[in-house]
ROKEPA-654514 format. One record per residue: residue in three letters; z, x, y of N, C-alpha, C in turn. Coordinates in steps of 0.001 Angstrom, whole numbers, plus 500000, padded with zeros to 6 digits. Layout:
ALAZXYZXYZXY
...
***
This chain:
UNK496215526025504652496962526510503663497325525367502567
UNK497316525809501437497415524835500417499127524763499950
UNK499701523564499727501089523282499494501241522179498423
UNK502322522215497792502681520866496726503615520034497677
UNK502934518819497698503587517745498239504591516940497149
UNK506133516826497562506917516134496619506756514564496898
UNK506749513852495814506379512449495879507503511860494721
UNK508014510705495353508657509900494024507779508837493492
UNK507884508914492071507418507674491640508239506795491439
UNK508205505447491725509231504535491730508679503264490732
UNK509541502574490393509241501628489373510213500124489677
UNK509667499117489301510549497761489371509898497269488104
UNK511065496555487545510928495645486299510541494392486565
UNK509595493651485973509303492321486115509784491424485024
UNK510242490141485235510374489520486404511623490270487324
UNK511720490345488601512656490676489350512763489637490626
UNK513941490076491280514228488981492266512988489215493498
UNK512007488420493569511149488501494515511613488276495818
UNK511437488899496832511994488476498110511493487420498809
UNK512071486668499574511548485757500306510485486349501472
UNK509730485222501892508780485776503021509575485822504153
UNK509327487188504961509873487576505951508871487855507113
UNK507906487949507009506731488341507965506585487169509077
UNK506359487728510128506450486618511431505239485692511302
UNK505117484561511868504266483602511645502901483840512057
UNK502738484933513071501537485236513635500604486305512552
UNK501129486603511513500572487089510627499929486366509359
UNK498657486812509274498027485919508150497775486867506944
UNK497767486282505683497609487252504622496528486800503863
UNK495482487477503483494286487132502898494057487731501309
UNK493837486755500583493557487511499285492178488329499372
UNK492136489049498128491033489896498013489627489195498201
UNK488930489704498631487449489389498797486614490460498939
UNK485456490656498271484643491903498407484088492089500070
UNK483967490891500583483404490980502029484753491548503165
UNK485941491867502371486888492377503219487152493567503205
UNK486396494273502274486584495866501889486615496679503077
UNK485685496374503952485861497226505405487087496927506024
UNK487698495971506227489059495375506766490034496125505926
UNK490140496271504478490925496945504029490971498465504176
UNK489527498954504316489459500586504501490376500704506111
UNK489724500032507120490407500141508363491706500197508409
UNK492235499355507837493751499032507649494476500373507104
UNK493868500803505972494303502216505267493991503124506222
UNK492933503458506705492865504492507735493924504537508976
UNK493767503349509627494878503028510661496318503548510091
UNK496569502993509065498283503199508524498446504745508188
UNK497336505369507742497636506852506988497121507996507886
UNK496076507735508798495207508820509319496205509928510125
UNK497264509498510713498130510373511458499572510597510685
UNK499679510338509486500913510338508772500700511366507796
UNK501647511949507170501692513022506269500807512644504922
UNK500723511557504459499711511038503574498402511581503682
UNK498128511641504675496514511982505328496283513562504783
UNK497650514341504871497392515698504320497480515860503003
UNK498234514902502337498283514938500732497176514312500218
UNK496394513379500822495275512678500436494143512647501720
UNK493564513848501661492645513850503034491642512455503034
UNK491289511931502240490441510963502279491126509537503424
UNK492680509526503144493296508716503828493033508982505240
UNK492863510244505803492812510539507044491149510605507601
UNK490374510125506957488984509838507100488476508491507045
UNK487939507883508154487356506701507801486448506249506874
UNK485826507010506642484823506873505637485290507214504170
UNK486434507890504192486979508192503141487609507006502565
UNK488456506461503537489088505277503142488162504074502537
UNK486886503811503144485953503006502672485564503332501151
UNK485339504544501077484833505026499629486102504927498536
UNK487111505050499138488399504830498145488507503511498030
UNK488358502616498760488506500933498496487362500602497714
UNK485913501239497919485154501097496927485207501276495514
UNK485936502609495397486478503148494038487363502222493565
UNK488424501965494363489610501083493578489052499672493282
UNK488121499068494010487801497755493777486681497790492436
UNK486297499063492349485136499070491139485615499429489818
UNK487163499615489615487533499965488430487923498871487621
UNK487617498945486399487820497877485458489479497336485496
UNK490129498323485854491380497885485856491968497397487162
UNK491080496993488167491355496485489356491994494998489473
UNK493095494809490047493812493388489933493303492625491351
UNK492376492105491446492092491455492634493288490537493277
UNK494045489881492359495111488918492734496212489490493190
UNK496326490965493141497315491790493543496945492644494648
UNK495848492336495467495260493026496494495074491978497561
UNK495947492399498664496008491572499942495753492611501213
UNK495294491667501982495083492065503331496003491233504445
UNK496800491976505332497301491404506355496481491453507588
UNK496512490366508464495773490331509935496401489494510767
UNK496302489979512016496757488932513190496140487602512835
UNK496647486441513084496325485082513062495333485084514250
UNK493789484398514087493194484223515033493780483699516185
UNK493336483868517302493625483453518559494855484317519070
UNK495384485299518457496196486258518872495608487235519668
UNK496476488134520378495644489046521276494830490207520299
UNK495442490685519259494840491660518633494468491108517223
UNK493160490892516955492728490127515898492186491227514779
UNK492917492308514379492383493233513345493583493409512364
UNK493101494068511390493857494451510032495364495029510349
UNK496308494487509883497542494871509762498122495766508791
UNK497554495444507665498167496396506348497210495811505351
UNK497455496527504223496622496359503047497573496873501946
UNK497380496501500624497998496799499463496757496547498271
UNK496832497406497186495812497146496228496540497388495039
UNK496189496600493766496957496657492415495707497014491583
UNK496450497796490442495458498226489507496511498056488145
UNK495870497750487034496584497911485786496695499372485177
UNK497871499728484655497641501037484195497981500980482586
UNK498088499833481958498426499504480613498476498159480516
UNK498647497865479436498431496156479214499554495332479900
UNK500589495973480150501750495090480690502468496056481945
UNK501539497024482451502039497582483622500862497630484725
UNK501293497648485837500629497415487066501170498816488036
UNK500195499010488740500472499957489746500035499578491259
UNK500921499769492255500524499490493550499817500618494096
UNK498736500602494665497908501551495499498068501639496951
UNK498332502553497453498199502654498901498537501814499854
UNK499702501028499672500184500330500534500201500762501901
UNK499777500201502721499688500661504166499735499578505268
UNK500597500048506314500898499187507450500811499777508814
UNK499520499212509772499220499980510915500442500184511660
UNK500788501252512403502128501645513265502535500530514049
UNK501560499799514912501881498923515604502541497504515017
UNK502289497546513712502725496283512933504037496496512014
UNK504693497624512118505574497854511468506957497359511926
UNK507786497034510899509015496309511385508995494770511690
UNK507705494133511273507401492742511490507260492181510011
UNK507775492692508978507825492130507482506698492152506966
UNK505393492685507350504250492974506887504211493554505479
UNK504701494839505509504847495512504150505622494876503201
UNK506749494055503477507450493370502148506657492278501845
UNK505976491342502772505203490460502310503857490775501301
UNK503524492127501994502091492474500683502915492925499478
UNK504104493449499471504456493748498199504829492554497461
UNK505630491828498218505960490367497457504829489581496956
UNK503814489499497655502537488845497033501756489670495871
UNK501905490949495972501484491947494865502269491728493754
UNK503624491669493721504465491613492722504159490215491947
UNK504123489090492815503812487892492143502599487818491284
UNK501681488532491828500177488700491094500171489477489785
UNK501222490512489919501287491202488845502040490647487686
UNK503181489855488031503818489120487166502954487972486418
UNK502218487468487421501318486082486618500334486716485700
UNK499997487966485979499122488617484834499792489489483667
UNK501074489255483575501618489424482554502334490975482458
UNK502330491318483654503059492836483685504321492716483631
UNK504921493663482777506516493701482591507200494908483752
UNK506355495690484135506602496599485240505367497006486212
UNK505692497560487443504907497989488488505388499261489037
UNK504503500233489264505020501455489927504242501668490976
UNK504666502647491882504257503201492942504300504680493321
UNK503858505231494141504275506542494692504612506454495999
UNK505395507527496445505784507715497975505991509214497985
UNK505526509571499258505794511008499599507450510980499976
UNK508432512156499565509789512028499900510165511881501100
UNK509346512268502209509683512269503485509492510892504149
UNK508698509931503444508551508683504274509818507753503835
UNK510773507980504623512220507333504230511999505902504668
UNK511357505422505730511434504145505819510584503235504520
UNK509593503811504008509019503212503019509943503141501830
UNK510617504387501365511462504439500438512555503235500501
UNK513141503118501689514237502259501820513546500803501611
UNK512427500543502168511893499120501919511557499014500467
UNK510957499756499536510852499718498073512203499804497554
UNK513103500378497958514619500108497410515137498660497628
UNK514699498174498809515238496723498987514517495726498378
UNK513254495790497745512700494958496993512603495239495454
UNK513749496206495036513979496441493517513557497570492971
UNK512509498414493424512219499631493100513275500619492934
UNK513204501412492142513804502399491451513159503932491225
UNK513794504870491722513211506097491446513244506649489991
UNK511995506812489370512057507078488000511487508370487549
UNK510670509122488433510155510552488257509699511159489576
UNK509941512450489633509379513220490816508266514002490435
UNK507206513779491207505863514355491000505446515258492126
UNK504474516227492076504120516943493051502641516828492874
UNK502096516796494239500543516526494533500281517983495354
UNK499291518596494948498603519640495672497745519152496783
UNK498115519792497851497262519540499126497019520433500183
UNK496287520096501226496166521279502090496967520629503353
UNK497711521963504022498329521275505145497379521245506288
UNK497322519958506771496658519839507904497306519294508902
UNK496784519186510182497661518789511365497741517208511246
UNK499065516742511499499288515374511477500406514806512506
UNK500293513737512787501364513161513914502084512252513208
UNK503282512456513209504314511100512750504383510101513573
UNK503804508949513369504015507575514177505358507356514511
UNK505697507336515743507277506791516119507254505334516469
***
């Protein structure tokens, strides 16, 4: 069954009050490198495969779809590698896998866009998302951006709260056409 999913476009003006680092010390943040593409894709898939966004954007519910999406993002002329980060458990910890990912694109000479910020369910509440956003906003600012946007499905209340807490405000409501698929909300 096809439906329209309601999403908010949110924006933050730069410079803004960039939050302090709050992620736990057992999380490492790796800058973009093409060799990390597979890890970014895995983080994206683990973050979205059982969430509503997997219905809005079916590629997010498919492991290979996430890999192709990362290739597509990284291959764009507007890709901002400095605004693209991967969160992982530090080596020597029990679970040495990706915890989160964020990617950046330019949408204009002084405008950036955050793409698919995702945090795997077991890492939520550890400050990973906030730190990914912090690092991305710092990079966008250094690249000369005056504002950064992102989109979020209206039902993702935790994400909306996080975005508000770092200065994003809702600027537009958009609708995305998608197919209703079975998904499970991570609790």
